[in-house]
C-alpha positions in Angstrom: 69.5 121.7 125.9 72.4 122.2 123.5 75.9 120.9 124.2 79.2 122.3 122.9 82.1 120.3 121.6 85.6 121.0 120.4 86.5 118.6 117.5 90.0 118.3 116.2 90.4 116.9 112.7 93.8 116.0 111.4 95.2 114.1 108.5 98.4 113.6 106.6 98.7 113.3 102.8 101.5 112.8 100.4 101.5 114.8 97.1 103.3 114.5 93.8 103.7 117.8 92.1 105.2 118.3 88.6 108.0 120.9 88.3 105.8 122.8 85.8 103.1 123.2 88.5 105.7 124.4 91.0 107.1 126.9 88.6 103.7 128.3 87.8 102.5 128.3 91.5 105.6 130.1 92.8 106.0 132.5 89.9 105.7 136.3 90.2 103.0 136.3 87.6 100.9 133.8 89.7 101.6 135.8 92.9 100.4 139.0 91.2 97.1 137.4 90.2 96.5 135.4 93.4 99.0 135.4 96.3 102.7 134.6 96.8 103.5 131.0 97.6 106.7 129.0 98.4 107.0 125.4 97.3 105.7 124.2 100.7 103.0 126.8 100.6 101.9 125.6 97.2 101.8 122.0 98.5 99.7 123.1 101.4 97.4 125.0 99.1 96.9 122.1 96.7 96.5 119.6 99.5 93.7 121.7 101.0 91.9 122.0 97.7 92.3 118.3 96.9 91.2 117.1 100.3 88.8 119.7 101.7 87.3 121.1 98.4 87.5 117.7 96.5 89.1 119.4 93.5 91.5 118.2 90.9 94.4 120.3 89.9 92.7 121.7 86.7 89.8 122.8 88.9 92.0 124.9 91.3 92.1 128.6 90.5 95.2 129.5 88.5 95.9 125.9 87.3 93.1 125.2 84.7 95.7 125.0 82.0 97.7 122.3 83.8 97.1 118.6 83.2 94.9 117.1 85.9 97.6 114.5 86.8 100.4 117.1 87.1 99.7 117.2 90.8 97.9 114.5 92.8 97.5 112.8 96.1 99.7 109.7 96.4 98.7 108.8 100.0 95.8 109.7 102.2 93.8 111.2 103.7 93.3 109.0 106.7 91.5 111.2 109.3 92.1 111.3 113.0 89.2 112.8 114.9 89.1 113.7 118.5 86.1 115.3 120.2 85.9 116.9 123.7 82.6 117.9 125.3 82.7 121.4 126.7 79.3 121.6 128.2 
C-alpha cells in the first residue's frame, strides 16, 4: 500500500545584496539575456538559488563576474515543515 501526503515547506531568509548586483540583475541587458526582474524579484531569485540550489552568487547564471560576497544570506534558513496525510 502507498500513502499520499501533502508537505508544506516554508522558510524565511534575510539577504544582503550589493548595489552593483541589483543594477546588473535589474538591467535591460540582463533582462534581454535572461528575464526581467524587479529588485524584490531579484532578491527572490537569489534566495531561491542560495537556499534550494546551494549556490553562491558567482555560480548563479548572469552573475559569474560578481564577487561571491556581493550578495549573501545574513539569516536563515530555518525550515518549518508540516505534513498532512491524504490517504
